[in-house]
C-alpha positions as a Markdown table, in Angstrom:
| # | Residue | x | y | z |
|---|---|---|---|---|
| 1 | Unk | -11.4 | -7.7 | -10.0 |
| 2 | Unk | -8.8 | -9.7 | -12.0 |
| 3 | Unk | -5.7 | -10.8 | -10.1 |
| 4 | Unk | -3.7 | -11.7 | -13.2 |
| 5 | Unk | -0.3 | -10.0 | -13.3 |
| 6 | Unk | 0.6 | -8.5 | -16.7 |
| 7 | Unk | 4.2 | -8.8 | -17.7 |
| 8 | Unk | 5.9 | -6.5 | -20.2 |
| 9 | Unk | 9.5 | -7.5 | -21.1 |
| 10 | Unk | 12.0 | -4.9 | -22.4 |
| 11 | Unk | 15.6 | -5.2 | -23.4 |
| 12 | Unk | 16.9 | -4.2 | -19.9 |
| 13 | Unk | 13.9 | -4.4 | -17.6 |
| 14 | Unk | 10.7 | -6.4 | -17.2 |
| 15 | Unk | 7.7 | -4.3 | -15.9 |
| 16 | Unk | 4.9 | -6.1 | -14.1 |
| 17 | Unk | 1.5 | -4.7 | -13.5 |
| 18 | Unk | -1.0 | -6.1 | -11.0 |
| 19 | Unk | -4.4 | -4.5 | -11.7 |
| 20 | Unk | -5.9 | -5.8 | -8.6 |
| 21 | Unk | -3.7 | -3.6 | -6.5 |
| 22 | Unk | -3.8 | -0.4 | -8.6 |
| 23 | Unk | -5.4 | 2.6 | -6.9 |
| 24 | Unk | -4.8 | 4.9 | -9.9 |
| 25 | Unk | -2.4 | 7.3 | -8.2 |
| 26 | Unk | -1.2 | 8.0 | -11.8 |
| 27 | Unk | 2.5 | 8.4 | -11.1 |
| 28 | Unk | 3.2 | 6.1 | -14.0 |
| 29 | Unk | 1.2 | 7.8 | -16.8 |
| 30 | Unk | 2.2 | 11.3 | -15.6 |
| 31 | Unk | 5.9 | 10.7 | -15.0 |
| 32 | Unk | 6.7 | 8.5 | -17.9 |
| 33 | Unk | 3.8 | 8.8 | -20.4 |
| 34 | Unk | 5.9 | 7.4 | -23.3 |
| 35 | Unk | 6.2 | 4.1 | -21.3 |
| 36 | Unk | 2.9 | 4.0 | -19.6 |
| 37 | Unk | 0.4 | 4.9 | -22.3 |
| 38 | Unk | -3.1 | 5.6 | -21.0 |
| 39 | Unk | -6.3 | 5.1 | -23.0 |
| 40 | Unk | -4.9 | 2.7 | -25.6 |
| 41 | Unk | -6.2 | -0.6 | -26.8 |
| 42 | Unk | -4.1 | -3.7 | -26.1 |
| 43 | Unk | -0.6 | -3.5 | -24.6 |
| 44 | Unk | 0.0 | -0.2 | -22.7 |
| 45 | Unk | 3.4 | -0.5 | -21.1 |
| 46 | Unk | 6.5 | -0.1 | -23.4 |
| 47 | Unk | 9.7 | -0.6 | -21.3 |
| 48 | Unk | 12.1 | 0.3 | -24.0 |
| 49 | Unk | 10.7 | 3.9 | -24.3 |
| 50 | Unk | 12.8 | 5.1 | -21.4 |
| 51 | Unk | 15.8 | 4.1 | -19.4 |
| 52 | Unk | 15.6 | 1.3 | -16.8 |
| 53 | Unk | 16.5 | 3.8 | -14.1 |
| 54 | Unk | 13.6 | 6.0 | -15.1 |
| 55 | Unk | 11.2 | 3.1 | -14.9 |
| 56 | Unk | 12.6 | 2.0 | -11.6 |
| 57 | Unk | 11.8 | 5.5 | -10.2 |
| 58 | Unk | 8.2 | 5.3 | -11.4 |
| 59 | Unk | 7.9 | 1.8 | -9.8 |
| 60 | Unk | 9.2 | 3.1 | -6.5 |
| 61 | Unk | 6.7 | 6.0 | -6.6 |
| 62 | Unk | 3.8 | 3.6 | -7.0 |
| 63 | Unk | 2.3 | 3.4 | -3.5 |
| 64 | Unk | 0.2 | 0.3 | -4.1 |
| 65 | Unk | 2.8 | -2.0 | -5.4 |
| 66 | Unk | 0.8 | -2.5 | -8.6 |
| 67 | Unk | 4.0 | -1.8 | -10.6 |
| 68 | Unk | 7.0 | -3.9 | -9.9 |
| 69 | Unk | 10.0 | -4.7 | -12.0 |
| 70 | Unk | 12.8 | -7.2 | -12.7 |
| 71 | Unk | 16.2 | -5.9 | -13.9 |
| 72 | Unk | 17.7 | -7.9 | -16.7 |
| 73 | Unk | 21.3 | -6.6 | -16.1 |
| 74 | Unk | 23.5 | -6.9 | -13.1 |
| 75 | Unk | 21.8 | -4.0 | -11.2 |
| 76 | Unk | 20.1 | -4.6 | -7.9 |
| 77 | Unk | 16.5 | -5.5 | -7.7 |
| 78 | Unk | 14.1 | -3.6 | -5.4 |
| 79 | Unk | 14.8 | -4.3 | -1.8 |
| 80 | Unk | 13.0 | -3.5 | 1.4 |
| 81 | Unk | 13.6 | 0.0 | 2.9 |
| 82 | Unk | 15.9 | 0.8 | 5.7 |
| 83 | Unk | 13.0 | 2.2 | 7.6 |
| 84 | Unk | 9.5 | 0.6 | 7.6 |
| 85 | Unk | 6.9 | 3.3 | 7.1 |
| 86 | Unk | 3.1 | 3.4 | 7.0 |
| 87 | Unk | 1.7 | 6.7 | 5.7 |
| 88 | Unk | -1.9 | 7.9 | 6.1 |
| 89 | Unk | -3.5 | 9.2 | 2.9 |
| 90 | Unk | -5.9 | 12.1 | 3.5 |
| 91 | Unk | -9.4 | 10.6 | 3.1 |
| 92 | Unk | -7.7 | 7.5 | 1.7 |
| 93 | Unk | -5.8 | 4.3 | 2.4 |
| 94 | Unk | -2.9 | 3.2 | 4.6 |
| 95 | Unk | 0.2 | 3.2 | 2.4 |
| 96 | Unk | 2.9 | 0.8 | 3.5 |
| 97 | Unk | 6.5 | 0.5 | 2.5 |
| 98 | Unk | 8.3 | -2.3 | 4.3 |
| 99 | Unk | 9.3 | -6.0 | 4.1 |
| 100 | Unk | 5.6 | -6.9 | 4.1 |
| 101 | Unk | 3.7 | -10.1 | 4.6 |
| 102 | Unk | 0.0 | -9.3 | 4.0 |
| 103 | Unk | -2.4 | -12.2 | 4.6 |
| 104 | Unk | 0.4 | -14.6 | 3.6 |
| 105 | Unk | 1.5 | -12.6 | 0.5 |
| 106 | Unk | 4.9 | -10.9 | 0.2 |
| 107 | Unk | 5.3 | -7.3 | -0.9 |
| 108 | Unk | 7.4 | -4.2 | -0.4 |
| 109 | Unk | 4.7 | -1.6 | -1.2 |
| 110 | Unk | 1.0 | -1.8 | -0.6 |
| 111 | Unk | -2.1 | 0.4 | 0.0 |
| 112 | Unk | -4.6 | -1.1 | 2.3 |
| 113 | Unk | -8.2 | -0.1 | 2.7 |
| 114 | Unk | -9.3 | 1.9 | 5.8 |
| 115 | Unk | -12.7 | 3.1 | 4.5 |
| 116 | Unk | -14.4 | -0.3 | 4.7 |
| 117 | Unk | -15.8 | -0.1 | 1.2 |
| 118 | Unk | -13.1 | -1.8 | -0.9 |
| 119 | Unk | -14.2 | -4.8 | -2.9 |
| 120 | Unk | -10.7 | -6.1 | -2.8 |
| 121 | Unk | -10.0 | -6.1 | 0.9 |
| 122 | Unk | -7.5 | -5.9 | 2.5 |
| 123 | Unk | -6.3 | -3.8 | -0.4 |
| 124 | Unk | -7.6 | -0.4 | -1.4 |
| 125 | Unk | -9.4 | -0.3 | -4.8 |
| 126 | Unk | -10.3 | 3.4 | -4.8 |
| 127 | Unk | -13.8 | 3.0 | -3.3 |
| 128 | Unk | -13.1 | 5.6 | -0.6 |
| 129 | Unk | -13.7 | 8.3 | -3.3 |
| 130 | Unk | -17.2 | 7.2 | -4.3 |
| 131 | Unk | -18.0 | 6.3 | -0.7 |
| 132 | Unk | -17.3 | 9.8 | 0.5 |
| 133 | Unk | -14.9 | 8.6 | 3.1 |
| 134 | Unk | -13.3 | 11.3 | 5.2 |
| 135 | Unk | -10.4 | 10.8 | 7.6 |
| 136 | Unk | -7.5 | 13.1 | 8.3 |
| 137 | Unk | -4.0 | 12.3 | 7.1 |
| 138 | Unk | -2.6 | 14.5 | 9.9 |
| 139 | Unk | -3.7 | 13.0 | 13.2 |
| 140 | Unk | -2.0 | 14.1 | 16.5 |
| 141 | Unk | 1.5 | 12.9 | 17.3 |
| 142 | Unk | 1.6 | 10.4 | 20.1 |
| 143 | Unk | 4.6 | 10.1 | 22.5 |
| 144 | Unk | 6.8 | 7.1 | 21.4 |
| 145 | Unk | 10.3 | 5.9 | 21.9 |
| 146 | Unk | 12.7 | 5.5 | 19.0 |
| 147 | Unk | 12.8 | 1.9 | 17.8 |
| 148 | Unk | 16.0 | 0.0 | 18.4 |
| 149 | Unk | 15.6 | -1.5 | 14.9 |
| 150 | Unk | 13.7 | 0.4 | 12.1 |
| 151 | Unk | 13.5 | -2.3 | 9.5 |
| 152 | Unk | 12.8 | -6.1 | 9.4 |
| 153 | Unk | 9.6 | -8.0 | 8.6 |
| 154 | Unk | 6.2 | -6.5 | 9.1 |
| 155 | Unk | 3.2 | -8.9 | 9.2 |
| 156 | Unk | -0.3 | -7.6 | 8.4 |
| 157 | Unk | -3.1 | -9.9 | 9.5 |
| 158 | Unk | -6.7 | -8.9 | 8.6 |
| 159 | Unk | -8.9 | -10.0 | 11.5 |
| 160 | Unk | -12.3 | -11.4 | 10.5 |
| 161 | Unk | -14.8 | -8.6 | 10.7 |
| 162 | Unk | -12.3 | -6.5 | 12.5 |
| 163 | Unk | -9.1 | -4.4 | 12.2 |
| 164 | Unk | -5.7 | -5.0 | 10.7 |
| 165 | Unk | -3.3 | -6.5 | 13.2 |
| 166 | Unk | 0.2 | -5.1 | 12.3 |
| 167 | Unk | 3.3 | -6.6 | 13.9 |
| 168 | Unk | 6.9 | -5.5 | 13.3 |
| 169 | Unk | 9.0 | -2.4 | 13.6 |
| 170 | Unk | 7.0 | 0.4 | 12.0 |
| 171 | Unk | 6.9 | 4.2 | 11.9 |
| 172 | Unk | 3.4 | 5.5 | 11.4 |
| 173 | Unk | 3.6 | 8.8 | 9.5 |
| 174 | Unk | 1.2 | 11.5 | 8.5 |
| 175 | Unk | 0.6 | 12.3 | 4.8 |
| 176 | Unk | 3.2 | 15.0 | 5.0 |
| 177 | Unk | 5.8 | 12.7 | 6.6 |
| 178 | Unk | 5.5 | 13.7 | 10.3 |
| 179 | Unk | 6.0 | 10.7 | 12.5 |
| 180 | Unk | 2.8 | 10.2 | 14.6 |
| 181 | Unk | 3.8 | 7.0 | 16.3 |
| 182 | Unk | 6.4 | 4.3 | 16.5 |
| 183 | Unk | 5.2 | 0.8 | 17.3 |
| 184 | Unk | 5.9 | -2.9 | 17.1 |
| 185 | Unk | 2.2 | -3.9 | 17.2 |
| 186 | Unk | -0.8 | -1.9 | 16.2 |
| 187 | Unk | -4.5 | -2.5 | 15.5 |
| 188 | Unk | -5.5 | -0.3 | 12.6 |
| 189 | Unk | -9.1 | 0.5 | 11.7 |
| 190 | Unk | -10.4 | -0.9 | 8.4 |
| 191 | Unk | -14.2 | -0.5 | 8.9 |
| 192 | Unk | -14.0 | 3.3 | 8.4 |
| 193 | Unk | -15.9 | 4.3 | 11.5 |
| 194 | Unk | -13.4 | 4.3 | 14.4 |
| 195 | Unk | -13.4 | 7.5 | 16.5 |
| 196 | Unk | -9.7 | 7.1 | 17.0 |
| 197 | Unk | -8.4 | 6.7 | 13.4 |
| 198 | Unk | -6.1 | 5.3 | 12.3 |
| 199 | Unk | -6.4 | 3.0 | 15.3 |
| 200 | Unk | -9.3 | 0.5 | 15.9 |
| 201 | Unk | -11.6 | 1.4 | 18.8 |
| 202 | Unk | -14.0 | -1.5 | 18.5 |
| 203 | Unk | -16.6 | 0.3 | 16.4 |
| 204 | Unk | -16.5 | -2.5 | 13.8 |
| 205 | Unk | -18.6 | -4.6 | 16.3 |
| 206 | Unk | -21.2 | -1.9 | 16.8 |
| 207 | Unk | -21.8 | -1.4 | 13.0 |
| 208 | Unk | -21.7 | -5.1 | 12.0 |
| 209 | Unk | -18.6 | -4.7 | 9.8 |
| 210 | Unk | -17.9 | -7.8 | 7.7 |
| 211 | Unk | -14.7 | -8.7 | 6.0 |
| 212 | Unk | -12.6 | -11.8 | 5.6 |
| 213 | Unk | -9.5 | -12.4 | 7.7 |
| 214 | Unk | -7.2 | -14.9 | 9.3 |
| 215 | Unk | -8.4 | -14.7 | 12.9 |
| 216 | Unk | -11.4 | -13.6 | 15.0 |
| 217 | Unk | -11.9 | -10.2 | 16.6 |
C-alpha cells in the first residue's frame, strides 16, 4: 500500500490525504461530495468547493487520520483533544483521538488493527471485513478512578508478535461513547483472538501471531 501523502491546495486551506491510513469510513464523500469526489479519474479533492470550516469538520470526523489539513489563514490548526479517547468499533478497529505517537510517528487521529489481518499493521486497512472478524464494541464497564489529567501524550508501541502497549492518560470507550475503563497503561489485543477483548490475554503466543513491532512480547 502506498504511503505517499497527496496534497490538494485551495485558496484558504490545504487538504492532505494519506491513502495508507484510509479505512473508507466515507465521511468525506458523504458529507462534502462536492469536495471529495468519488469514482473520478485523476485529482479527486477540490478544497475550494466548500468553506474551510466545512472541510475542517470533515477532517475531524475522519477516524483514521487519513484526511488532515493546513489552514492558510490565521485560524488555528488542528490540536490534540482535551480528553484522550480510544473508541472500540463494532467488529472493527481501535479508533484513537489523542496526542499520539505510534511506532515513532505523530498523529492526532488513528485507527489501529485489532483483527490481526491488516496488511498495514499497526494501522487498520479494512481487512476485518473480509476476514469476518467479530468483536463487540460494547464490552463490560470496568471499575476505574477518574484520571487526574485527561490529556497529554499517548505512546503506542506495537510489541513484536504481540499486543499494542499503550502508555498515557486514556479513556477507553465503547462504540456508543460509554467509558469502559480509564488507564495510564494498557496492553490491547491486535491478534484478533483474545478472550478478553479489547485487552491482550496472551493468546497471540498460542496461535503464533506474527507482526512487526518495537519490543519483544
